[in-house]
N, CA, C and O atoms as a GROMACS GRO file, in nm:
protein
  616
    1MET      N    1   0.314  -0.183  -1.594
    1MET     CA    2   0.223  -0.287  -1.659
    1MET      C    3   0.192  -0.392  -1.532
    1MET      O    4   0.274  -0.443  -1.456
    2LEU      N    5   0.025  -0.409  -1.536
    2LEU     CA    6  -0.028  -0.499  -1.413
    2LEU      C    7  -0.015  -0.673  -1.479
    2LEU      O    8  -0.024  -0.726  -1.589
    3THR      N    9   0.008  -0.708  -1.359
    3THR     CA   10   0.006  -0.857  -1.366
    3THR      C   11  -0.118  -0.894  -1.366
    3THR      O   12  -0.207  -0.821  -1.322
    4GLU      N   13  -0.141  -1.018  -1.417
    4GLU     CA   14  -0.307  -1.097  -1.416
    4GLU      C   15  -0.367  -1.077  -1.254
    4GLU      O   16  -0.472  -1.025  -1.218
    5PRO      N   17  -0.257  -1.141  -1.173
    5PRO     CA   18  -0.346  -1.131  -1.024
    5PRO      C   19  -0.394  -1.005  -0.988
    5PRO      O   20  -0.494  -0.995  -0.917
    6GLN      N   21  -0.321  -0.888  -1.037
    6GLN     CA   22  -0.355  -0.758  -1.013
    6GLN      C   23  -0.473  -0.730  -1.080
    6GLN      O   24  -0.569  -0.669  -1.034
    7ARG      N   25  -0.462  -0.768  -1.172
    7ARG     CA   26  -0.595  -0.761  -1.297
    7ARG      C   27  -0.708  -0.812  -1.203
    7ARG      O   28  -0.806  -0.745  -1.171
    8GLN      N   29  -0.687  -0.915  -1.169
    8GLN     CA   30  -0.831  -0.993  -1.115
    8GLN      C   31  -0.851  -0.953  -1.002
    8GLN      O   32  -0.968  -0.961  -0.967
    9THR      N   33  -0.768  -0.904  -0.918
    9THR     CA   34  -0.792  -0.825  -0.791
    9THR      C   35  -0.887  -0.710  -0.806
    9THR      O   36  -0.986  -0.698  -0.734
   10ILE      N   37  -0.846  -0.605  -0.925
   10ILE     CA   38  -0.940  -0.519  -0.954
   10ILE      C   39  -1.062  -0.535  -0.992
   10ILE      O   40  -1.153  -0.457  -0.963
   11ILE      N   41  -1.076  -0.652  -1.069
   11ILE     CA   42  -1.206  -0.695  -1.122
   11ILE      C   43  -1.279  -0.745  -0.998
   11ILE      O   44  -1.389  -0.692  -0.981
   12GLU      N   45  -1.245  -0.828  -0.916
   12GLU     CA   46  -1.306  -0.884  -0.811
   12GLU      C   47  -1.371  -0.778  -0.695
   12GLU      O   48  -1.477  -0.790  -0.634
   13LEU      N   49  -1.262  -0.663  -0.687
   13LEU     CA   50  -1.323  -0.584  -0.593
   13LEU      C   51  -1.454  -0.500  -0.648
   13LEU      O   52  -1.556  -0.475  -0.583
   14HIS      N   53  -1.424  -0.463  -0.788
   14HIS     CA   54  -1.537  -0.396  -0.831
   14HIS      C   55  -1.679  -0.471  -0.820
   14HIS      O   56  -1.785  -0.429  -0.772
   15GLN      N   57  -1.647  -0.604  -0.883
   15GLN     CA   58  -1.783  -0.693  -0.879
   15GLN      C   59  -1.840  -0.685  -0.732
   15GLN      O   60  -1.963  -0.686  -0.721
   16LYS      N   61  -1.754  -0.676  -0.606
   16LYS     CA   62  -1.817  -0.690  -0.464
   16LYS      C   63  -1.852  -0.511  -0.439
   16LYS      O   64  -1.869  -0.467  -0.325
   17GLY      N   65  -1.858  -0.437  -0.541
   17GLY     CA   66  -1.948  -0.299  -0.512
   17GLY      C   67  -1.845  -0.183  -0.474
   17GLY      O   68  -1.884  -0.078  -0.422
   18LEU      N   69  -1.699  -0.211  -0.505
   18LEU     CA   70  -1.646  -0.094  -0.450
   18LEU      C   71  -1.639  -0.022  -0.581
   18LEU      O   72  -1.660  -0.059  -0.696
   19GLY      N   73  -1.600   0.102  -0.524
   19GLY     CA   74  -1.602   0.224  -0.651
   19GLY      C   75  -1.448   0.227  -0.691
   19GLY      O   76  -1.354   0.187  -0.622
   20ILE      N   77  -1.445   0.283  -0.817
   20ILE     CA   78  -1.300   0.314  -0.896
   20ILE      C   79  -1.201   0.377  -0.797
   20ILE      O   80  -1.088   0.334  -0.774
   21ARG      N   81  -1.254   0.477  -0.746
   21ARG     CA   82  -1.177   0.569  -0.682
   21ARG      C   83  -1.116   0.493  -0.540
   21ARG      O   84  -1.004   0.521  -0.496
   22GLN      N   85  -1.193   0.408  -0.485
   22GLN     CA   86  -1.150   0.331  -0.378
   22GLN      C   87  -1.063   0.207  -0.409
   22GLN      O   88  -0.993   0.149  -0.326
   23ILE      N   89  -1.075   0.179  -0.522
   23ILE     CA   90  -0.975   0.042  -0.574
   23ILE      C   91  -0.851   0.134  -0.603
   23ILE      O   92  -0.748   0.104  -0.543
   24SER      N   93  -0.847   0.225  -0.676
   24SER     CA   94  -0.751   0.288  -0.715
   24SER      C   95  -0.629   0.341  -0.574
   24SER      O   96  -0.507   0.326  -0.572
   25ARG      N   97  -0.716   0.401  -0.470
   25ARG     CA   98  -0.643   0.470  -0.377
   25ARG      C   99  -0.585   0.352  -0.323
   25ARG      O  100  -0.463   0.353  -0.309
   26THR      N  101  -0.658   0.236  -0.286
   26THR     CA  102  -0.619   0.105  -0.200
   26THR      C  103  -0.486   0.014  -0.264
   26THR      O  104  -0.388  -0.023  -0.200
   27LEU      N  105  -0.512  -0.009  -0.397
   27LEU     CA  106  -0.405  -0.081  -0.443
   27LEU      C  107  -0.303   0.004  -0.514
   27LEU      O  108  -0.206  -0.043  -0.573
   28GLY      N  109  -0.336   0.149  -0.503
   28GLY     CA  110  -0.201   0.254  -0.573
   28GLY      C  111  -0.177   0.265  -0.706
   28GLY      O  112  -0.070   0.296  -0.757
   29HIS      N  113  -0.307   0.231  -0.779
   29HIS     CA  114  -0.309   0.268  -0.948
   29HIS      C  115  -0.375   0.376  -0.985
   29HIS      O  116  -0.457   0.430  -0.911
   30ALA      N  117  -0.353   0.408  -1.076
   30ALA     CA  118  -0.419   0.557  -1.144
   30ALA      C  119  -0.583   0.505  -1.170
   30ALA      O  120  -0.623   0.394  -1.205
   31ARG      N  121  -0.652   0.617  -1.144
   31ARG     CA  122  -0.791   0.564  -1.175
   31ARG      C  123  -0.830   0.529  -1.330
   31ARG      O  124  -0.920   0.457  -1.372
   32HIS      N  125  -0.736   0.599  -1.394
   32HIS     CA  126  -0.722   0.574  -1.531
   32HIS      C  127  -0.716   0.397  -1.573
   32HIS      O  128  -0.789   0.334  -1.650
   33THR      N  129  -0.603   0.352  -1.492
   33THR     CA  130  -0.555   0.216  -1.498
   33THR      C  131  -0.676   0.116  -1.461
   33THR      O  132  -0.704   0.014  -1.524
   34VAL      N  133  -0.752   0.173  -1.332
   34VAL     CA  134  -0.854   0.092  -1.301
   34VAL      C  135  -0.979   0.074  -1.386
   34VAL      O  136  -1.050  -0.026  -1.383
   35ARG      N  137  -0.999   0.181  -1.463
   35ARG     CA  138  -1.108   0.196  -1.547
   35ARG      C  139  -1.065   0.102  -1.695
   35ARG      O  140  -1.135   0.016  -1.747
   36LYS      N  141  -0.952   0.142  -1.731
   36LYS     CA  142  -0.908   0.056  -1.843
   36LYS      C  143  -0.910  -0.102  -1.803
   36LYS      O  144  -0.959  -0.179  -1.885
   37VAL      N  145  -0.869  -0.143  -1.705
   37VAL     CA  146  -0.874  -0.307  -1.654
   37VAL      C  147  -1.034  -0.341  -1.670
   37VAL      O  148  -1.077  -0.443  -1.724
   38LEU      N  149  -1.101  -0.253  -1.625
   38LEU     CA  150  -1.249  -0.276  -1.598
   38LEU      C  151  -1.309  -0.290  -1.726
   38LEU      O  152  -1.408  -0.363  -1.735
   39SER      N  153  -1.265  -0.229  -1.832
   39SER     CA  154  -1.338  -0.195  -1.954
   39SER      C  155  -1.285  -0.328  -2.047
   39SER      O  156  -1.366  -0.377  -2.125
   40GLU      N  157  -1.164  -0.377  -2.037
   40GLU     CA  158  -1.106  -0.477  -2.080
   40GLU      C  159  -1.156  -0.605  -2.031
   40GLU      O  160  -1.192  -0.689  -2.113
   41GLY      N  161  -1.161  -0.628  -1.909
   41GLY     CA  162  -1.207  -0.729  -1.858
   41GLY      C  163  -1.114  -0.814  -1.825
   41GLY      O  164  -1.004  -0.759  -1.824
   42SER      N  165  -1.110  -0.937  -1.795
   42SER     CA  166  -1.027  -1.047  -1.791
   42SER      C  167  -1.014  -1.128  -1.912
   42SER      O  168  -1.102  -1.192  -1.970
   43SER      N  169  -0.863  -1.112  -1.948
   43SER     CA  170  -0.839  -1.201  -2.075
   43SER      C  171  -0.823  -1.359  -2.027
   43SER      O  172  -0.861  -1.451  -2.099
   44LEU      N  173  -0.763  -1.380  -1.896
   44LEU     CA  174  -0.764  -1.532  -1.881
   44LEU      C  175  -0.852  -1.566  -1.758
   44LEU      O  176  -0.905  -1.482  -1.684
   45PRO      N  177  -0.857  -1.664  -1.750
   45PRO     CA  178  -0.965  -1.736  -1.642
   45PRO      C  179  -0.873  -1.711  -1.517
   45PRO      O  180  -0.750  -1.706  -1.520
   46PRO      N  181  -0.950  -1.697  -1.410
   46PRO     CA  182  -0.894  -1.674  -1.267
   46PRO      C  183  -0.790  -1.785  -1.252
   46PRO      O  184  -0.815  -1.901  -1.285
   47GLN      N  185  -0.681  -1.747  -1.204
   47GLN     CA  186  -0.572  -1.846  -1.142
   47GLN      C  187  -0.601  -1.898  -1.024
   47GLN      O  188  -0.643  -1.816  -0.944
   48PRO      N  189  -0.589  -2.049  -0.972
   48PRO     CA  190  -0.606  -2.062  -0.856
   48PRO      C  191  -0.469  -2.018  -0.751
   48PRO      O  192  -0.351  -2.042  -0.779
   49THR      N  193  -0.506  -1.965  -0.654
   49THR     CA  194  -0.396  -1.920  -0.579
   49THR      C  195  -0.312  -2.028  -0.510
   49THR      O  196  -0.376  -2.118  -0.456
   50THR      N  197  -0.176  -2.032  -0.502
   50THR     CA  198  -0.089  -2.107  -0.430
   50THR      C  199   0.015  -2.043  -0.319
   50THR      O  200   0.132  -2.073  -0.294
   51THR      N  201  -0.081  -1.933  -0.256
   51THR     CA  202  -0.012  -1.889  -0.176
   51THR      C  203  -0.024  -1.931  -0.036
   51THR      O  204   0.014  -1.857   0.055
   52GLY      N  205  -0.080  -2.056  -0.012
   52GLY     CA  206  -0.108  -2.120   0.115
   52GLY      C  207  -0.210  -2.021   0.193
   52GLY      O  208  -0.206  -2.032   0.316
   53VAL      N  209  -0.288  -1.940   0.148
   53VAL     CA  210  -0.388  -1.859   0.192
   53VAL      C  211  -0.516  -1.958   0.206
   53VAL      O  212  -0.538  -2.026   0.106
   54PRO      N  213  -0.594  -1.974   0.306
   54PRO     CA  214  -0.677  -2.052   0.340
   54PRO      C  215  -0.800  -2.025   0.226
   54PRO      O  216  -0.825  -1.908   0.196
   55PRO      N  217  -0.871  -2.127   0.168
   55PRO     CA  218  -0.968  -2.114   0.053
   55PRO      C  219  -1.094  -2.012   0.097
   55PRO      O  220  -1.152  -1.941   0.015
   56ALA      N  221  -1.126  -2.016   0.229
   56ALA     CA  222  -1.206  -1.910   0.293
   56ALA      C  223  -1.155  -1.781   0.286
   56ALA      O  224  -1.232  -1.697   0.240
   57LEU      N  225  -1.035  -1.742   0.325
   57LEU     CA  226  -0.955  -1.616   0.336
   57LEU      C  227  -0.919  -1.582   0.184
   57LEU      O  228  -0.896  -1.464   0.161
   58SER      N  229  -0.912  -1.667   0.084
   58SER     CA  230  -0.820  -1.629  -0.034
   58SER      C  231  -0.940  -1.538  -0.123
   58SER      O  232  -0.905  -1.441  -0.190
   59SER      N  233  -1.058  -1.574  -0.116
   59SER     CA  234  -1.142  -1.482  -0.174
   59SER      C  235  -1.179  -1.350  -0.084
   59SER      O  236  -1.206  -1.246  -0.144
   60ARG      N  237  -1.181  -1.351   0.043
   60ARG     CA  238  -1.234  -1.229   0.139
   60ARG      C  239  -1.103  -1.108   0.128
   60ARG      O  240  -1.125  -0.988   0.109
   61LEU      N  241  -0.972  -1.166   0.144
   61LEU     CA  242  -0.861  -1.092   0.162
   61LEU      C  243  -0.844  -0.962   0.072
   61LEU      O  244  -0.791  -0.856   0.108
   62PRO      N  245  -0.902  -0.991  -0.061
   62PRO     CA  246  -0.876  -0.835  -0.156
   62PRO      C  247  -0.982  -0.758  -0.110
   62PRO      O  248  -0.962  -0.637  -0.105
   63GLU      N  249  -1.104  -0.806  -0.070
   63GLU     CA  250  -1.229  -0.731   0.006
   63GLU      C  251  -1.158  -0.633   0.138
   63GLU      O  252  -1.162  -0.510   0.147
   64LEU      N  253  -1.101  -0.717   0.223
   64LEU     CA  254  -1.038  -0.666   0.357
   64LEU      C  255  -0.938  -0.581   0.327
   64LEU      O  256  -0.905  -0.492   0.405
   65PHE      N  257  -0.886  -0.598   0.225
   65PHE     CA  258  -0.746  -0.532   0.200
   65PHE      C  259  -0.804  -0.399   0.148
   65PHE      O  260  -0.738  -0.300   0.175
   66CYS      N  261  -0.935  -0.379   0.065
   66CYS     CA  262  -0.957  -0.254   0.040
   66CYS      C  263  -1.030  -0.196   0.123
   66CYS      O  264  -1.037  -0.074   0.123
   67THR      N  265  -1.100  -0.273   0.212
   67THR     CA  266  -1.209  -0.204   0.314
   67THR      C  267  -1.063  -0.144   0.438
   67THR      O  268  -1.077  -0.047   0.512
   68ALA      N  269  -0.985  -0.195   0.434
   68ALA     CA  270  -0.863  -0.157   0.542
   68ALA      C  271  -0.791  -0.063   0.498
   68ALA      O  272  -0.707  -0.020   0.576
   69TRP      N  273  -0.800  -0.003   0.364
   69TRP     CA  274  -0.742   0.102   0.280
   69TRP      C  275  -0.567   0.052   0.276
   69TRP      O  276  -0.476   0.135   0.282
   70GLY      N  277  -0.545  -0.098   0.267
   70GLY     CA  278  -0.430  -0.134   0.238
   70GLY      C  279  -0.356  -0.155   0.373
   70GLY      O  280  -0.237  -0.182   0.360
   71THR      N  281  -0.407  -0.149   0.509
   71THR     CA  282  -0.349  -0.166   0.612
   71THR      C  283  -0.358  -0.288   0.674
   71THR      O  284  -0.466  -0.327   0.718
   72VAL      N  285  -0.227  -0.373   0.687
   72VAL     CA  286  -0.246  -0.469   0.702
   72VAL      C  287  -0.290  -0.505   0.868
   72VAL      O  288  -0.339  -0.613   0.901
   73VAL      N  289  -0.264  -0.398   0.961
   73VAL     CA  290  -0.276  -0.405   1.107
   73VAL      C  291  -0.444  -0.413   1.143
   73VAL      O  292  -0.493  -0.470   1.241
   74ARG      N  293  -0.517  -0.337   1.033
   74ARG     CA  294  -0.639  -0.298   1.030
   74ARG      C  295  -0.720  -0.446   0.973
   74ARG      O  296  -0.827  -0.484   1.021
   75ILE      N  297  -0.668  -0.500   0.894
   75ILE     CA  298  -0.719  -0.624   0.825
   75ILE      C  299  -0.733  -0.728   0.932
   75ILE      O  300  -0.832  -0.798   0.952
   76GLN      N  301  -0.570  -0.726   1.024
   76GLN     CA  302  -0.587  -0.828   1.126
   76GLN      C  303  -0.690  -0.803   1.234
   76GLN      O  304  -0.721  -0.894   1.311
   77ALA      N  305  -0.753  -0.660   1.244
   77ALA     CA  306  -0.835  -0.650   1.362
   77ALA      C  307  -0.972  -0.677   1.303
   77ALA      O  308  -1.060  -0.726   1.373
   78LEU      N  309  -0.993  -0.645   1.167
   78LEU     CA  310  -1.120  -0.711   1.080
   78LEU      C  311  -1.132  -0.849   1.102
   78LEU      O  312  -1.241  -0.887   1.143
   79LEU      N  313  -1.053  -0.924   1.085
   79LEU     CA  314  -1.064  -1.060   1.100
   79LEU      C  315  -1.064  -1.112   1.255
   79LEU      O  316  -1.124  -1.218   1.274
   80ARG      N  317  -1.014  -1.059   1.348
   80ARG     CA  318  -1.037  -1.086   1.481
   80ARG      C  319  -1.180  -1.034   1.519
   80ARG      O  320  -1.252  -1.103   1.591
   81GLU      N  321  -1.221  -0.913   1.471
   81GLU     CA  322  -1.355  -0.889   1.535
   81GLU      C  323  -1.460  -0.953   1.451
   81GLU      O  324  -1.561  -0.986   1.512
   82HIS      N  325  -1.457  -0.978   1.327
   82HIS     CA  326  -1.576  -1.018   1.249
   82HIS      C  327  -1.581  -1.176   1.221
   82HIS      O  328  -1.683  -1.231   1.180
   83GLU      N  329  -1.465  -1.242   1.246
   83GLU     CA  330  -1.437  -1.371   1.180
   83GLU      C  331  -1.405  -1.436   1.291
   83GLU      O  332  -1.439  -1.554   1.286
   84GLY      N  333  -1.351  -1.404   1.392
   84GLY     CA  334  -1.300  -1.474   1.518
   84GLY      C  335  -1.168  -1.527   1.507
   84GLY      O  336  -1.128  -1.601   1.597
   85LEU      N  337  -1.085  -1.495   1.394
   85LEU     CA  338  -0.958  -1.535   1.331
   85LEU      C  339  -0.852  -1.449   1.405
   85LEU      O  340  -0.871  -1.327   1.409
   86GLU      N  341  -0.732  -1.507   1.471
   86GLU     CA  342  -0.606  -1.465   1.494
   86GLU      C  343  -0.498  -1.491   1.422
   86GLU      O  344  -0.417  -1.574   1.463
   87VAL      N  345  -0.481  -1.428   1.310
   87VAL     CA  346  -0.350  -1.431   1.213
   87VAL      C  347  -0.267  -1.369   1.255
   87VAL      O  348  -0.307  -1.257   1.286
   88PRO      N  349  -0.154  -1.387   1.275
   88PRO     CA  350  -0.022  -1.326   1.317
   88PRO      C  351   0.011  -1.231   1.184
   88PRO      O  352   0.001  -1.268   1.067
   89TYR      N  353   0.049  -1.115   1.225
   89TYR     CA  354   0.102  -1.003   1.151
   89TYR      C  355   0.200  -1.024   1.029
   89TYR      O  356   0.196  -0.948   0.932
   90SER      N  357   0.265  -1.102   1.034
   90SER     CA  358   0.376  -1.129   0.931
   90SER      C  359   0.334  -1.249   0.874
   90SER      O  360   0.415  -1.289   0.789
   91THR      N  361   0.223  -1.331   0.892
   91THR     CA  362   0.147  -1.418   0.800
   91THR      C  363   0.044  -1.343   0.687
   91THR      O  364   0.037  -1.364   0.566
   92LEU      N  365  -0.026  -1.254   0.763
   92LEU     CA  366  -0.097  -1.165   0.674
   92LEU      C  367   0.002  -1.074   0.544
   92LEU      O  368  -0.016  -1.077   0.422
   93THR      N  369   0.084  -1.012   0.606
   93THR     CA  370   0.162  -0.936   0.512
   93THR      C  371   0.229  -1.033   0.418
   93THR      O  372   0.228  -0.995   0.301
   94TYR      N  373   0.292  -1.157   0.443
   94TYR     CA  374   0.312  -1.277   0.346
   94TYR      C  375   0.203  -1.292   0.252
   94TYR      O  376   0.227  -1.275   0.133
   95TRP      N  377   0.065  -1.326   0.298
   95TRP     CA  378  -0.042  -1.340   0.190
   95TRP      C  379  -0.056  -1.231   0.109
   95TRP      O  380  -0.076  -1.254  -0.010
   96VAL      N  381  -0.050  -1.105   0.150
   96VAL     CA  382  -0.076  -1.010   0.098
   96VAL      C  383   0.051  -0.970  -0.030
   96VAL      O  384   0.036  -0.932  -0.147
   97ARG      N  385   0.151  -0.993   0.034
   97ARG     CA  386   0.262  -0.969  -0.078
   97ARG      C  387   0.238  -1.116  -0.180
   97ARG      O  388   0.253  -1.098  -0.301
   98GLN      N  389   0.209  -1.230  -0.143
   98GLN     CA  390   0.182  -1.329  -0.238
   98GLN      C  391   0.079  -1.328  -0.349
   98GLN      O  392   0.091  -1.366  -0.465
   99MET      N  393  -0.026  -1.276  -0.286
   99MET     CA  394  -0.127  -1.213  -0.369
   99MET      C  395  -0.134  -1.118  -0.453
   99MET      O  396  -0.230  -1.095  -0.526
  100GLN      N  397  -0.021  -1.052  -0.446
  100GLN     CA  398   0.022  -0.930  -0.518
  100GLN      C  399  -0.077  -0.810  -0.490
  100GLN      O  400  -0.091  -0.734  -0.585
  101LEU      N  401  -0.131  -0.787  -0.403
  101LEU     CA  402  -0.236  -0.686  -0.349
  101LEU      C  403  -0.188  -0.537  -0.334
  101LEU      O  404  -0.248  -0.431  -0.350
  102ARG      N  405  -0.040  -0.569  -0.292
  102ARG     CA  406   0.040  -0.421  -0.311
  102ARG      C  407   0.141  -0.409  -0.380
  102ARG      O  408   0.214  -0.506  -0.396
  103GLU      N  409   0.169  -0.284  -0.437
  103GLU     CA  410   0.263  -0.287  -0.526
  103GLU      C  411   0.420  -0.307  -0.452
  103GLU      O  412   0.453  -0.249  -0.348
  104PRO      N  413   0.490  -0.380  -0.512
  104PRO     CA  414   0.649  -0.376  -0.449
  104PRO      C  415   0.680  -0.233  -0.421
  104PRO      O  416   0.641  -0.132  -0.480
  105ALA      N  417   0.786  -0.250  -0.282
  105ALA     CA  418   0.836  -0.119  -0.288
  105ALA      C  419   0.975  -0.088  -0.398
  105ALA      O  420   1.057  -0.168  -0.444
  106PRO      N  421   0.962   0.038  -0.414
  106PRO     CA  422   1.108   0.070  -0.509
  106PRO      C  423   1.215   0.024  -0.456
  106PRO      O  424   1.225  -0.010  -0.338
  107GLN      N  425   1.307   0.020  -0.542
  107GLN     CA  426   1.464  -0.046  -0.484
  107GLN      C  427   1.527   0.110  -0.456
  107GLN      O  428   1.494   0.213  -0.514
  108ARG      N  429   1.603   0.098  -0.375
  108ARG     CA  430   1.684   0.236  -0.368
  108ARG      C  431   1.784   0.246  -0.438
  108ARG      O  432   1.850   0.147  -0.469
  109ALA      N  433   1.823   0.392  -0.484
  109ALA     CA  434   1.885   0.405  -0.597
  109ALA      C  435   2.038   0.403  -0.573
  109ALA      O  436   2.120   0.406  -0.665
  110GLY      N  437   2.068   0.398  -0.448
  110GLY     CA  438   2.228   0.358  -0.408
  110GLY      C  439   2.266   0.398  -0.273
  110GLY      O  440   2.183   0.420  -0.185
  111HIS      N  441   2.381   0.408  -0.258
  111HIS     CA  442   2.446   0.462  -0.091
  111HIS      C  443   2.580   0.541  -0.167
  111HIS      O  444   2.658   0.497  -0.252
  112SER      N  445   2.574   0.666  -0.105
  112SER     CA  446   2.712   0.730  -0.123
  112SER      C  447   2.790   0.745  -0.019
  112SER      O  448   2.731   0.775   0.085
  113GLU      N  449   2.920   0.733  -0.012
  113GLU     CA  450   2.971   0.787   0.103
  113GLU      C  451   3.041   0.929   0.102
  113GLU      O  452   3.082   0.974  -0.005
  114CYS      N  453   3.055   0.998   0.217
  114CYS     CA  454   3.117   1.151   0.188
  114CYS      C  455   3.203   1.172   0.314
  114CYS      O  456   3.180   1.113   0.420
  115ALA      N  457   3.301   1.259   0.296
  115ALA     CA  458   3.376   1.288   0.402
  115ALA      C  459   3.295   1.427   0.512
  115ALA      O  460   3.209   1.505   0.474
  116PRO      N  461   3.338   1.422   0.608
  116PRO     CA  462   3.262   1.561   0.687
  116PRO      C  463   3.256   1.683   0.623
  116PRO      O  464   3.360   1.732   0.579
  117GLY      N  465   3.149   1.739   0.613
  117GLY     CA  466   3.140   1.877   0.551
  117GLY      C  467   3.130   1.866   0.380
  117GLY      O  468   3.119   1.967   0.312
  118GLN      N  469   3.133   1.766   0.338
  118GLN     CA  470   3.135   1.729   0.180
  118GLN      C  471   3.001   1.748   0.148
  118GLN      O  472   2.969   1.845   0.079
  119GLU      N  473   2.930   1.679   0.184
  119GLU     CA  474   2.762   1.698   0.141
  119GLU      C  475   2.637   1.683   0.253
  119GLU      O  476   2.635   1.612   0.354
  120MET      N  477   2.548   1.761   0.208
  120MET     CA  478   2.420   1.753   0.313
  120MET      C  479   2.300   1.776   0.196
  120MET      O  480   2.300   1.832   0.087
  121GLN      N  481   2.194   1.700   0.279
  121GLN     CA  482   2.079   1.717   0.185
  121GLN      C  483   1.985   1.819   0.279
  121GLN      O  484   2.000   1.830   0.401
  122HIS      N  485   1.895   1.883   0.208
  122HIS     CA  486   1.793   1.952   0.247
  122HIS      C  487   1.671   1.922   0.172
  122HIS      O  488   1.680   1.880   0.056
  123ASP      N  489   1.539   1.943   0.238
  123ASP     CA  490   1.428   1.931   0.209
  123ASP      C  491   1.336   2.007   0.278
  123ASP      O  492   1.353   2.030   0.398
  124THR      N  493   1.231   2.053   0.213
  124THR     CA  494   1.120   2.168   0.248
  124THR      C  495   1.010   2.093   0.207
  124THR      O  496   0.996   2.079   0.086
  125SER      N  497   0.920   2.038   0.288
  125SER     CA  498   0.788   2.022   0.250
  125SER      C  499   0.686   2.069   0.349
  125SER      O  500   0.716   2.099   0.465
  126PRO      N  501   0.530   2.077   0.285
  126PRO     CA  502   0.439   2.105   0.364
  126PRO      C  503   0.400   1.970   0.447
  126PRO      O  504   0.424   1.860   0.398
  127HIS      N  505   0.333   1.985   0.588
  127HIS     CA  506   0.260   1.884   0.657
  127HIS      C  507   0.146   1.942   0.696
  127HIS      O  508   0.132   2.055   0.743
  128ARG      N  509   0.040   1.834   0.668
  128ARG     CA  510  -0.094   1.900   0.745
  128ARG      C  511  -0.119   1.832   0.915
  128ARG      O  512  -0.116   1.711   0.939
  129LEU      N  513  -0.140   1.925   1.007
  129LEU     CA  514  -0.127   1.900   1.113
  129LEU      C  515  -0.290   1.954   1.186
  129LEU      O  516  -0.346   2.057   1.150
  130ALA      N  517  -0.336   1.876   1.274
  130ALA     CA  518  -0.460   1.908   1.341
  130ALA      C  519  -0.403   1.962   1.488
  130ALA      O  520  -0.335   1.905   1.574
  131ILE      N  521  -0.453   2.084   1.482
  131ILE     CA  522  -0.408   2.147   1.626
  131ILE      C  523  -0.533   2.216   1.645
  131ILE      O  524  -0.581   2.303   1.572
  132GLY      N  525  -0.588   2.159   1.768
  132GLY     CA  526  -0.690   2.240   1.840
  132GLY      C  527  -0.831   2.249   1.766
  132GLY      O  528  -0.911   2.343   1.773
  133GLY      N  529  -0.845   2.116   1.685
  133GLY     CA  530  -0.948   2.094   1.617
  133GLY      C  531  -0.937   2.170   1.470
  133GLY      O  532  -1.034   2.148   1.397
  134GLN      N  533  -0.859   2.234   1.428
  134GLN     CA  534  -0.816   2.294   1.329
  134GLN      C  535  -0.734   2.194   1.245
  134GLN      O  536  -0.680   2.100   1.304
  135VAL      N  537  -0.721   2.206   1.110
  135VAL     CA  538  -0.615   2.155   1.028
  135VAL      C  539  -0.516   2.260   0.974
  135VAL      O  540  -0.547   2.328   0.876
  136LEU      N  541  -0.416   2.274   1.025
  136LEU     CA  542  -0.320   2.361   0.943
  136LEU      C  543  -0.219   2.294   0.876
  136LEU      O  544  -0.180   2.180   0.899
  137VAL      N  545  -0.167   2.390   0.772
  137VAL     CA  546  -0.053   2.324   0.693
  137VAL      C  547   0.089   2.402   0.752
  137VAL      O  548   0.113   2.523   0.756
  138ALA      N  549   0.160   2.302   0.790
  138ALA     CA  550   0.308   2.403   0.814
  138ALA      C  551   0.421   2.332   0.730
  138ALA      O  552   0.434   2.214   0.700
  139GLN      N  553   0.500   2.444   0.702
  139GLN     CA  554   0.616   2.429   0.614
  139GLN      C  555   0.742   2.358   0.694
  139GLN      O  556   0.794   2.415   0.791
  140CYS      N  557   0.777   2.258   0.656
  140CYS     CA  558   0.864   2.210   0.756
  140CYS      C  559   1.010   2.162   0.671
  140CYS      O  560   1.007   2.102   0.563
  141ALA      N  561   1.121   2.196   0.733
  141ALA     CA  562   1.259   2.200   0.692
  141ALA      C  563   1.329   2.095   0.747
  141ALA      O  564   1.320   2.080   0.868
  142GLY      N  565   1.407   2.007   0.672
  142GLY     CA  566   1.495   1.921   0.708
  142GLY      C  567   1.616   1.935   0.667
  142GLY      O  568   1.628   1.990   0.557
  143LEU      N  569   1.730   1.896   0.730
  143LEU     CA  570   1.867   1.879   0.690
  143LEU      C  571   1.949   1.750   0.738
  143LEU      O  572   1.969   1.714   0.854
  144ILE      N  573   1.988   1.695   0.629
  144ILE     CA  574   2.075   1.582   0.685
  144ILE      C  575   2.208   1.596   0.623
  144ILE      O  576   2.243   1.627   0.509
  145LEU      N  577   2.281   1.562   0.739
  145LEU     CA  578   2.436   1.571   0.690
  145LEU      C  579   2.492   1.432   0.632
  145LEU      O  580   2.472   1.324   0.687
  146GLY      N  581   2.547   1.447   0.542
  146GLY     CA  582   2.581   1.296   0.463
  146GLY      C  583   2.671   1.221   0.550
  146GLY      O  584   2.656   1.100   0.566
  147PHE      N  585   2.766   1.290   0.608
  147PHE     CA  586   2.881   1.220   0.696
  147PHE      C  587   2.816   1.174   0.824
  147PHE      O  588   2.847   1.058   0.852
  148SER      N  589   2.732   1.232   0.912
  148SER     CA  590   2.707   1.210   1.040
  148SER      C  591   2.579   1.118   1.046
  148SER      O  592   2.567   1.032   1.134
  149HIS      N  593   2.487   1.140   0.951
  149HIS     CA  594   2.352   1.072   0.922
  149HIS      C  595   2.250   1.122   1.044
  149HIS      O  596   2.142   1.066   1.062
  150TYR      N  597   2.293   1.223   1.118
  150TYR     CA  598   2.204   1.288   1.199
  150TYR      C  599   2.102   1.376   1.109
  150TYR      O  600   2.141   1.431   1.006
  151ALA      N  601   1.961   1.386   1.156
  151ALA     CA  602   1.869   1.487   1.084
  151ALA      C  603   1.822   1.580   1.179
  151ALA      O  604   1.762   1.548   1.282
  152PHE      N  605   1.852   1.713   1.140
  152PHE     CA  606   1.772   1.805   1.208
  152PHE      C  607   1.680   1.881   1.134
  152PHE      O  608   1.690   1.919   1.017
  153ILE      N  609   1.587   1.900   1.218
  153ILE     CA  610   1.458   1.930   1.178
  153ILE      C  611   1.400   2.042   1.242
  153ILE      O  612   1.394   2.034   1.365
  154GLN      N  613   1.344   2.166   1.179
  154GLN     CA  614   1.283   2.288   1.231
  154GLN      C  615   1.184   2.298   1.183
  154GLN      O  616   1.112   2.394   1.210
   0.00000   0.00000   0.00000
């Protein structure tokens, strides 16, 4: 379920001319969710931000977030290039978090203790690699021993 600031961000980005696909990829929501928010519109008037973001940036930050594909380092570079502002990375991260532009990270499931040789985790997954101008898909296997916490990759 989306919060009202997240809904407002979707509406504002769409009003600024960004497409549904770009909004959904940047904010991490399904396209169906973005379409639904846009069809419903805003049920509440926009709330003033109390995040400490300067008023000039509070209206531009959602647009910059989407333009930079959610990368705070790129937002920092855009502000430096186009606005002449030098904003510390930690401050930008705080503002993005306070404006709820990014989904919160999922909580870890837990931690398990195990004796030597008792448990290991194996993972196989494809990765796209650019080698010699060609994009190849490589199947990678990883093994993590529960006791030693060393990762062995092949």
